[in-house]
N, C-alpha and C positions, 0 to 999 in steps of 0.2 A: 468778337463782335465789337463794332464801333458805335458810338452814340452820336446822334444828330439833333440839332436844335433848329426849329423852323420859325421864320419870322415873315409875316405878310400882313399888310393893313386891311386886306379884303378877307373878312372872316370866312365866307364860303370857300374862297380860294384856299385859305389855310387849312380848313377841314378836309377839303379834297386832297391836298398834298399829303396831309397826315394819314388819312384813312384809306385812300384808294391806290396809293403807290405801294407796291409790295416790298417794303423796306427789308423785312426779315430775310427774304430770299436773296437779298444783296449783302447779307451779313451786317445789317444796320438796325438799330432800334431808336425810336423817337424818344428823346429825353425830356422834351418840353416844347412849348410854343409861346409866341408873343405877337401882339398886334402893332407894335411900333418899336423903334430903336431903343428908346429909353427903358421901356419895360423889359425888352430883351437883354439890355446891358445888365440890369439888376439880377435877372434870373441866371444869366450866363456866368456871372461872378460866383454864384453858389453852385450851379450844376457842373460847370467846366466841361462841356461836351467836347468830343473830338472834332466835330464838323458843325458849321453853322451854314444853313441855307437861308438866305435872306433876300427880300425884295430890295431894290435900290431906292425907289421913290416911295417915301412914307412920311406921314406927319409926325410932329414932335421931334423926332430925330431920324434922319434918313439912314439907309443901310450902310453907306460909305463912312459916315461919321461914327456910327456905332462900331463898324469893323476896325476903324483906327483905334478907338478907345480899348476895345477888347484885345487887339494885338499888342498894345502897350502893356497889358496885364498878363496875357497868356499868349506868348508868341508861337506856341505850338498848335493853336487851334486853326483849323483849315476852313477857308471860306469859299462858298459857291454863291454867285449872285443871280437873282431872277430879275428880268427886265422885260417889259412889254415894248420897249423901244429898241429897235435894231439899229442903234447908233454907235458909231465908233467911240465917241467921247465917253459914254457910259461904260463901255467895255474896257477902254483904256484906263479909266479911273478905278474900276474894279480890280483890274490886274495890278495896278500900281500899289494897292493896299494889300497885296499878297494873295489875291484870289487864285485858287487852283483852276477855276473855270467859271463859265457863266451859262445860264439856260434862258432861252427865250420863251415868253408866253405866247400862245398856249403851249404847255409842256408836251414834249414828245417822249414816250417811254423809252425808246431805244437810245435817245440822246441822254436821258437821265442815267441809264445803265452805264453808258460809256464814260460820262463825267464822274459818276460815283466810283467806278473802277480806278480811275486816275487819282481820285481823292484818297481812296483806301491805300493805294501804293505810297502816296505822300505821307499818310498817317503812319504807315509801317516804318517808313524811313525815319520819321520824327521819333517814333518809339525806340527804334534801334539807337538813334543818336542820344536820346535822353537816357537810355539804359547804360550806354557807354559812359556818359557824363556822370551818372550816379555811381557806377563802379569806380571810376577814377576818383571822384570826390571821397568815397568811402575809404579807398586805399590811402589817400592823402591824410584823412583824419586819423587813420590808424598809425601811419608813420609819425604824425605829429605827437601822438600820445606818448611815444617812446623815444623820439629823436632828442639827442643830447647836444648836438652841434647847433649853436645859435644861428649861424648863417644859413645852414640847411633848413632849420626850422622857419626862418623868415621867408625863405624861398617857397617852402611848402604852403605857408599861410597866404602868400601872394597868389600862388596858383589856385588855391581854394577860393579866394575872393573873386578871381577872374572867372572861374567856372560857375560860381554862384550868381554872377552878374548883379551883385548888390552895389548900389551907389552910396548908401549910407551905412554907418557902423551898425553891426548887429551883435546881439548877445545870444547865447545858446544854453540849452539844458541837455543833460545826459541821463539816460535810463539804462541800466544793465539788467539783462535777463539771464539768469543762471539756470541751466537745465539740472533737474533733480534726478539723475540716473534714469534716463528713459528706458534702459533695458530691464529695469526692475518692474516697470509697468507693462512693457511689451517685450518679452524675451526674444532675443535675436536682433533687436533694434540697437544699432551702434550709436555712440555719442555723435559721430559725424552725420549719420542719417537723421538723427533727431534734430541737430542743428540746421541741416538743410531744410527739413520740413518746417521748422520754426521760422526760419528766414523767409521762406516762400509765403507762409501764412501772413507774416507781418507785412511783407511787400504788398500782398493783395489787399490787406486791411487798409493800409495807408492810401493805396490807389483808390479804393472805394470811398474813403473819406476825403479824398482830394487833399491829402496832407503830404508835405515834403519832409523827408528825413533821410539821413545817411545811416545805413545799417552796417555795423562794423563787427567782425568776429575778432574781439579783442584778445581772447585766449581760448583754450580748449573749453567748450561747453559754456561760453559766455558771449552773448550778443549785445552790442551796444546800439542804442537808438539816439543819435545826435541830431537835434532839431533846433530850429529858430525858437527862441524863448517866447516869441509872440504867438507861436502855434502850439505851445506846450499843452498837453492834455490835462484835464482836471483829474482830481483824485477819484471821483466817481467813475470817470472813463477808464482809468487804469484798473480799478477793481473789476469792472465789468469786462474789460478786454482780457485780463488774465484768466478769468473764469471761462470766457468764451474760447480762448486758445487751448486751455487745458481740456475742455470738453471735446473740442474738435480734433486735437492731436493725440489724446489718450494718455498723456503723461504730464507731470507737473513741472512747473518752473517757478522761480522766485524772482521778483522784480525789485530792484533798488532804484527808486525814483528821486533824483536830485533836482529839486525845484528851484534851486538857487541859480539864477542866470549868470553866465560868465562870458567874458570876451574870448575870442578865438585864441588869443595869446596865452590864456590861462587854462588851456585844454588839459594839460598834464595834471594840474592841481584838481581840475574838475573830475578827471578820471580817477585820481588817487582817492579823493573824498568819496566818490560814488562806490568805489570798490570796497572801501571800509564799511560802507552801508550794507553792501551785499554780504559781507562776511558776518554781519549781525545775524544772519539766518542761523548761525551756530547756536544762538541763544533763543531766538523767537520761533524757530522752526521754518520749514520750507513750504513752498506752494502759496505764498502770500506776497502782498506788496509792502515793502519796507520804505519808510520815509525817514528824514533826518531826525525827527522827534523820537523815533524808536531806538536810535543809537545811543547807548549809555556807556561809551568807551571810557569816560572819566572814572567809572567805577571799576574798571578792569583790574584784576588782582591776580598775583601769583600765589598768594597765601591761601591754600586750600584748607577749609575747616575740618575738624575731626569728624569721623563717621562712627556710628554706633556698631562697630564691626562685631564685637562679642555678642551683642543682642541679636544682630542680624544672622550670624551663624547659628545661634541657638534656635532661631525660628526655622532655619533651613533643616537642622537636624531633628527638629520636632515636627517636620513636614508642614509647618504653618506657612504655606505659600503666600497667602494674602497679606499676613502681617509683615513678612519679609519684603514683599513687593511695595507695601506702603512706606516702609522705612526708606527704601531706595528712592521712591518717588519724592518723598519729602526732602531727602538729601539733595537730589538733583534740582528740585525747585530752588533750594537755597543756593546751589552753585550758579544757577541762572541769575538770581537776584544780585549775587556778588560779582557777576561777570568774571568768573575764574577762567583764566586763559586755557585755550584748547590743549596745549601740551600737558598742563597739570591734570586736566580732566582725563585725558587719554592714559597718562601714567597711572592715575588712581584706578581707572577701569581695568587696565591690564593686571595690576597687582591684585585687585579684588577677584578677578576671574581665576588667576593662578591659585589664590588661596582657597577659592571655592572647589577647584579640582583637587587640590591637595587634601581638602577636608573629606572628600569621598575616595581618597587614595587613588586618584587618577592624575598625578602630576604631569605637567608638560615636560617631557624629557627630550624628545626629538627636536633638533634645531629648526627643522622646516615647519613643524607645528607651531612652535613659538613664533616664528616669522609670520606665519599665517594669521595668528592672533594679533600681533602688532599691526600688520597691514590692514586687517579688517577694521580695527578700531581707529587707527590714524586716518583711514580713508573716509570715515564718517564725516558728513558735512554739518550735522546737527547733534546737539546733546541728546535729543530724543532717540536718534539712531544708536548712540553709544549706550544709553539706558536700556534700549531694547536688546542689545547684544548681551548685556549683563543678565537681563531677565531670562534670556534663552538659556544661558549657562546655569542660572539658578534653578530653572525648571528641570534641566537635565540632572542636576545634583539631587533634587527632590525625588524625581522619578527613579533614579539609581538607588537612593536610600529606601524608597518604598519597595522596590524589587528585592533588595537585600533583606529587608525586615520581614518579608514574606517567607524567606528561607531562614529557618532557625539557626543553622550553622553559620550562614553568611552574616546574620545579625551578631552572633557571638564573636566572630572574627573581626567584624567592624568595631565592636566594643573594645577588643584587645588592641587593635591598631590605634584607636583613638587614645587609649590609655598610654601606649608607648609614645605617641606623638606629643602628648602633654607632659609626660613625666620621664622623658628619656634621660634627663640629667640626674635622676635618682637611681638608687640601686634597684634593678629590676631582675627578678628570677622567674623561671617558668612556673615555679610553685606559687609565687605571689599572683601571677596572672591567672593561673588555673583556678585559684581560690575565688577570684572575683567573678568568674563565669560558672562556677560550680561544675567544673569538668576535671577529669583526671589529667595530669600533665601529658601523658602519652596521647590521649585522645585529642587534647588541644593541639599538640604538635601535628597530629595527623590532619585535622580539618584545616588548620592554618596553612599548611603546605598545599593542601588541595585547593583552597580558595585563592591563594596569593601566588603560588608558584615558588615560594621561598620559605626558609625556616624562620622561626621567631628570632633566633639569634642573628641571622643575616639581615632581617628587617630592622632590628634594633641597631645593628652596626651601621646600616645605611642611613638611618635617621640621624644618628649621632655624628657621623662623618659629614653629612650634608650641612648640619648646623656648624660643625667645626670649620668648614670651608667659608661659611659666612663670617665667622668670628675672626678668621685669619686676615680679613681685610682691614681689621683694626690693628694698626702697628703698635698700639700701646699695650696690647695683651701679649703676654709670654705664652709659649707653647704649653708650658706646665699649667698655666691658668686656664687655657682653653680646654685642655684634657680634663681638668676637674669640672669645668662648666658643662661639659657634655656627658659626664658620668663616669669618667675613668680616673681611678685613684693612681694608677701606675702610668706615668708619662711615657716610659719606654714601651709599654704594651700599646698605648695609643699610637705612638709613632710607627710601630711595626704594622699595626692594622692600617694606618693611613698609607704607608708605603706600599703595602700589598694591594690596596684598593686603587690608589691613584697613580702608582708607579713613581712617585716622588715623595720626599719627606715633607712635613708641614712647612718648614722654612723655605725649601725649594719652591713649593707651591705658592707661598706668599710672595716670593720674588717675581713670579710670573703673572701676578694679578694685575 
């Protein structure tokens, strides 16, 4: 549907045109009215209708002068003139200022329908042309963001200025909208579909607000809004717009709003700075608006602080879920304050999860499971998501322990395995273990094999050899030292066990690390 603005100095005539012509049946809605050219000019600058139907002869400012002024501001607005004088000079003047047609008073309905059909065809042509220009400008902006050849960059800038039809120098601002995994909110919705819906919504919003901006898909899941600094939106508007889009689309997005105006020649710096702002979501969380003041990159550090891991695992094994969760929350809050880099946070999270699973005797052994863990953590866009993954694994560990503790034999086997895990470097016998759990050696052997699928001796050997493989990475340690550190007094016996288990000697294993 197209909008029309009506101008006539005769109030009764204006009301008749507005109320008695069936505009909606022609696919038109009346956006406003005015009684003279000057009043119309002020209102049209705000409303920016598709069509203006105006009388020629009016006081204060006539229709022809008003049309010339409007056309200088908005060359896409279409004009139809009304005149009670069937004179060629008026018609010629009207057509010279770009009128699509003219109507004689008194109005004839069939003539109105014919002229409006012609105007609508012209409006559609203008829309198609403007849409093509917008697409071309957006493509140019995207190319300029990444173009390294200086001559090519200057040519692109010249093309952009030509399409923008600006005579004076302009400055621009950039906002980046990053999608926060739309498939998580709407299963089955791909990132591409989410981006398409976001772009369409943004185009409609800009059109409704009569704002011009170039929308650029800068990279996967990232929409850029490049606009004249004079038209830049207020902070309140961005906050309101983000909430409106999230409610309408059903998924969240994060906005990095760079309010610092830059010339077109500095667009690459503008994009680089705005992208750093968007990455700040890793610390502040997604689904919000980020401004330059939120970016604390000067604090960024690779030095990750120590974690109360012993106390944390004690809480896990005592099934104190809330105390363990609070320790983790406090630690992550500290990581946020220190702006610890993402790689360090991810590596810490992966190591903690692995130790959580080892603590309940479910180590990650299959390579694909390890790869899945790495991928799930490194793909997180915020520290909140990484913290949530650790929380899930901690919950799994506590539920597993709860289930085992309900089973007396499972609880006893867990106790024995924990003892072996902690004292593997000492002399361990079946008798010493059975004494700790008040069972006979034979019965302990039986329930241990039942619950774990391996003998106590095999489990002890596995733990010792796994630790030995870690120690072999240290070239300063001799094989004899390593054998003693993992509980073997006889180096030859250690080597024979290692060879049988790994298919190579300790020294051969060390060479392949």
